[in-house]
C-alpha positions in Angstrom: 84.1 -19.2 -34.3 81.0 -20.7 -35.1 77.4 -19.8 -34.8 75.7 -22.9 -35.1 72.9 -24.3 -32.8 73.4 -27.8 -31.3 72.0 -30.2 -28.5 74.1 -32.0 -26.2 72.7 -35.1 -24.9 73.9 -36.3 -21.6 72.4 -38.2 -18.4 70.0 -41.1 -19.4 69.4 -44.0 -17.2 72.6 -46.0 -17.6 74.9 -47.0 -14.6 77.0 -44.1 -16.0 74.6 -41.3 -15.8 76.5 -39.0 -13.5 79.5 -39.3 -15.7 77.5 -38.7 -18.7 76.0 -35.4 -17.2 79.6 -34.1 -16.0 80.7 -35.0 -19.8 77.7 -32.9 -21.0 78.2 -30.1 -18.9 81.9 -29.7 -19.9 81.4 -30.3 -23.5 78.4 -27.8 -23.5 80.8 -25.0 -21.9 83.5 -25.6 -24.4 81.2 -25.4 -27.4 79.7 -22.1 -26.0 83.3 -21.0 -25.8 83.7 -21.7 -29.5 80.5 -19.5 -30.2 78.0 -22.3 -30.4 74.5 -21.8 -29.1 73.9 -25.1 -26.7 70.9 -26.8 -25.7 71.6 -29.3 -22.9 69.0 -32.2 -23.0 68.6 -35.4 -20.7 67.8 -38.3 -22.6 64.4 -38.9 -21.1 60.7 -39.4 -22.2 60.7 -35.7 -23.5 63.5 -36.0 -25.7 62.1 -37.2 -28.9 59.3 -34.2 -28.8 62.0 -31.9 -27.9 64.0 -32.9 -30.7 61.3 -33.1 -33.1 59.8 -29.7 -32.4 63.3 -27.9 -31.9 65.1 -29.6 -34.4 68.8 -28.0 -33.5 71.2 -28.3 -36.5 73.3 -31.1 -35.0 73.3 -33.2 -32.0 76.3 -34.2 -29.5 76.1 -37.6 -28.0 77.6 -37.4 -24.3 75.8 -40.3 -23.3 77.8 -43.3 -21.7 76.8 -46.7 -21.4 73.5 -48.1 -23.0 71.6 -46.4 -25.4 74.4 -43.8 -25.9 77.0 -46.4 -27.0 74.8 -49.1 -28.5 73.6 -47.4 -31.2 69.9 -47.0 -30.0 70.2 -43.0 -29.8 71.9 -43.0 -32.9 69.1 -44.8 -34.6 66.5 -42.5 -33.3 68.3 -39.4 -34.5 68.5 -41.1 -38.1 64.7 -41.4 -37.8 64.4 -37.9 -37.1 66.8 -37.0 -39.8 69.0 -34.7 -37.4 72.6 -34.6 -37.8 74.6 -36.1 -35.3 78.6 -36.4 -34.2 79.9 -39.7 -34.1 79.4 -43.4 -35.0 76.5 -45.0 -36.9 74.0 -47.3 -35.0 75.6 -50.5 -36.9 79.1 -49.7 -35.9 78.1 -48.5 -32.4 76.8 -52.0 -32.0 79.9 -54.0 -33.0 82.0 -51.7 -31.0 79.6 -52.0 -27.6 80.0 -55.5 -27.4 83.6 -56.1 -26.4 83.8 -59.9 -27.7 82.7 -59.0 -31.0 85.0 -56.0 -31.3 87.9 -58.1 -30.1 87.2 -61.0 -32.6 86.9 -58.8 -35.7 90.0 -57.1 -34.9 91.9 -60.6 -34.0 90.8 -61.9 -37.4 92.4 -58.5 -39.0 95.8 -59.5 -37.3 95.6 -57.0 -34.4 97.0 -58.1 -31.2 94.5 -58.6 -28.3 94.6 -60.8 -25.1 93.1 -64.2 -25.4 89.4 -64.4 -23.9 86.3 -66.2 -23.1 82.9 -65.5 -22.8 80.6 -66.6 -20.1 76.9 -66.2 -19.9 75.4 -66.6 -16.3 73.2 -69.4 -17.6 76.1 -71.5 -17.9 77.1 -71.3 -14.2 73.5 -72.3 -13.3 73.1 -75.2 -15.7 76.7 -76.4 -15.3 77.7 -75.5 -11.9 80.0 -72.6 -10.9 82.8 -74.6 -10.0 83.3 -76.7 -12.8 83.1 -73.8 -15.0 85.6 -71.7 -13.2 88.1 -74.4 -12.8 87.7 -75.1 -16.8 88.3 -71.3 -17.2 91.5 -71.3 -15.2 92.8 -74.4 -17.1 92.3 -72.7 -20.3 93.5 -69.0 -19.5 95.5 -69.4 -16.3 95.8 -66.6 -14.1 96.0 -63.6 -13.4 92.5 -62.7 -15.3 90.6 -59.4 -16.1 86.8 -60.0 -15.8 84.6 -57.4 -17.2 80.9 -57.3 -18.3 80.8 -58.0 -22.1 78.9 -54.4 -22.4 79.3 -51.2 -20.4 82.0 -48.8 -19.7 83.8 -46.8 -16.9 85.1 -50.3 -16.0 81.9 -50.9 -14.1 82.1 -54.8 -12.7 85.6 -55.1 -13.9 88.1 -56.8 -11.6 91.5 -58.3 -11.6 91.4 -62.0 -10.5 95.0 -63.2 -9.3 93.6 -66.2 -7.1 91.1 -68.8 -7.8 89.5 -67.9 -4.6 88.8 -64.5 -5.9 87.0 -65.7 -8.8 83.5 -66.3 -7.7 83.0 -62.7 -6.2 84.5 -61.3 -9.0 82.0 -63.1 -11.5 79.2 -62.0 -9.3 80.4 -58.6 -9.3 80.5 -58.5 -13.2 77.2 -60.1 -13.4 75.5 -57.4 -11.5 76.3 -55.1 -14.6 75.1 -57.9 -17.1 74.3 -61.3 -18.0 77.6 -62.3 -19.8 81.0 -61.8 -18.7 84.4 -61.7 -20.8 87.2 -63.4 -18.9 90.5 -61.9 -20.5 94.2 -63.1 -19.9 95.7 -60.1 -17.9 98.6 -58.4 -19.8 100.8 -56.7 -17.2 102.2 -53.5 -18.4 101.6 -49.8 -19.4 98.2 -49.0 -20.1 97.4 -46.5 -22.5 94.6 -44.8 -24.3 94.7 -43.3 -27.7 92.1 -41.0 -29.4 91.4 -40.9 -32.9 89.9 -38.0 -34.5 88.5 -37.7 -38.2 89.1 -34.6 -40.3 88.9 -34.3 -44.2 92.2 -36.4 -44.8 90.7 -39.2 -42.5 91.3 -40.6 -39.0 94.3 -39.4 -37.3 95.6 -40.7 -33.8 96.1 -38.1 -30.9 98.9 -38.4 -28.5 98.5 -41.4 -26.2 97.8 -40.8 -22.7 99.5 -43.1 -20.0 97.5 -44.2 -17.2 99.1 -44.9 -13.6 96.3 -45.8 -10.9 97.7 -46.0 -7.5 95.8 -48.8 -6.6 96.9 -51.0 -9.6 93.6 -51.1 -11.4 92.0 -48.4 -13.5 88.3 -49.1 -12.2 85.5 -46.6 -11.7 86.8 -45.2 -8.6 90.0 -44.5 -10.0 88.8 -43.2 -13.4 86.6 -40.6 -11.8 88.2 -39.6 -8.3 91.1 -36.9 -8.6 94.2 -37.8 -7.2 93.9 -41.7 -7.6 95.4 -41.9 -11.0 98.3 -40.0 -12.5 98.1 -39.3 -16.1 100.9 -38.4 -18.6 100.0 -36.8 -21.9 101.6 -37.4 -24.2 102.7 -40.7 -22.8 106.7 -41.4 -22.6 106.9 -44.3 -25.5 109.7 -45.0 -27.9 109.1 -43.8 -31.3 108.4 -47.3 -32.3 106.0 -48.2 -29.6 104.2 -44.7 -30.0 103.7 -45.4 -33.9 102.4 -48.8 -33.4 100.0 -47.7 -30.7 98.7 -45.1 -33.1 98.3 -47.6 -35.9 96.4 -50.0 -33.5 93.9 -47.1 -32.6 93.5 -46.3 -36.3 93.2 -49.5 -37.5 90.2 -50.5 -34.8 88.6 -47.2 -35.7 88.7 -48.2 -39.5 87.9 -51.9 -39.3 84.9 -51.6 -36.9 83.6 -48.6 -39.0 83.6 -46.0 -36.6 83.2 -42.2 -37.3 84.2 -38.9 -36.2 86.0 -39.7 -32.8 86.7 -42.7 -30.8 89.1 -43.8 -28.1 91.2 -47.1 -27.9 92.3 -48.6 -24.8 95.4 -50.6 -24.8 98.4 -52.5 -22.5 102.0 -52.1 -23.7 103.6 -55.2 -22.5 107.3 -55.8 -21.3 108.5 -56.3 -24.7 107.0 -53.2 -26.2 103.9 -55.5 -27.8 100.6 -53.3 -28.0 97.8 -55.3 -27.1 94.0 -54.0 -28.0 91.5 -54.1 -25.0 88.5 -52.2 -26.2 87.2 -49.0 -27.9 84.8 -46.5 -26.8 82.7 -44.6 -29.5 81.3 -42.0 -26.9 84.6 -41.3 -24.8 84.3 -39.4 -21.4 84.7 -35.6 -21.4 84.7 -34.9 -17.5 88.1 -33.4 -15.9 89.7 -36.6 -15.5 89.0 -37.9 -18.8 91.3 -39.0 -21.1 90.3 -37.7 -24.5 90.4 -34.2 -23.6 93.9 -34.8 -22.1 94.9 -36.1 -25.6 93.3 -33.2 -27.4 95.0 -30.9 -25.1 98.4 -32.7 -25.7 97.9 -32.2 -29.4 97.7 -28.5 -28.9 93.8 -28.1 -29.3 90.8 -27.3 -27.3 87.8 -29.1 -26.8 85.5 -26.7 -28.2 87.5 -26.3 -31.6 87.7 -30.1 -31.9 83.9 -30.6 -31.6 83.0 -27.4 -33.4 84.7 -29.1 -36.3 83.1 -32.5 -35.8 79.6 -30.7 -36.0 80.5 -29.2 -39.4 81.3 -32.8 -40.6 78.2 -34.0 -39.2 76.2 -31.2 -41.1 77.8 -31.7 -44.2 77.4 -35.5 -44.2 73.5 -34.5 -44.5 74.2 -32.4 -47.5 
């Protein structure tokens, strides 16, 4: 049992504010059960003043989207010289931009679906139909469209027919001015958490995801009963090993720290395909990381209490 005093940051102004608040409340409760004193803070105009004056021993970032994952809040914490759990700003930025992360991992030999990046300006300047025709000619169908930045599958949509492309593109553009179009790999969707300790990063048991509507979108993620989960996922020993290796490789190659979650697809042949990585995984009642931690025989408070100690030790 720890007697540390920490601050949990949640809320903010991103599209994922509600999810972040739920993550923050659950994390705060878990930390209190582990003996820590917790102050819950919203990422608003009072945050810098409160952190500067109150100066908790460490900060835990439960912000999703925007400044919680793109390195902005981590940069502020470094400016204030306050220890925090999680990835440093530079690596946050690499992981936050999906095509950047995919390109770096593909160069290292990891398997990831073929993709293209399309700014909204391209459609305005060259015309939507010629661009979409060229996209289908290059990648074929079906496709997964998603904003290049952001989480919780906001703006993500599967396209199986060319007639669906325009509306899917507009939906993705509503969350950002650049879209990633990715070949859809059919198979078993899994999430693999990675947790660091003194021996380095270790993979948690994979969680299998089975949305009732076929796509693991925002509604399926955060509405109880719309998705079934299996933790640990029933995978062959070989596939489970390769999934763990993929997640650890992504964590290391992108320079992530403390904790991360890799999303992947296992195709019919057993190949594990990297999709994206999250440096601030959700911690709600339907989130994947807490399921993996529980499947590993640990508690949320225990795990994050240990990460708080790592953060404080880093400061020296």
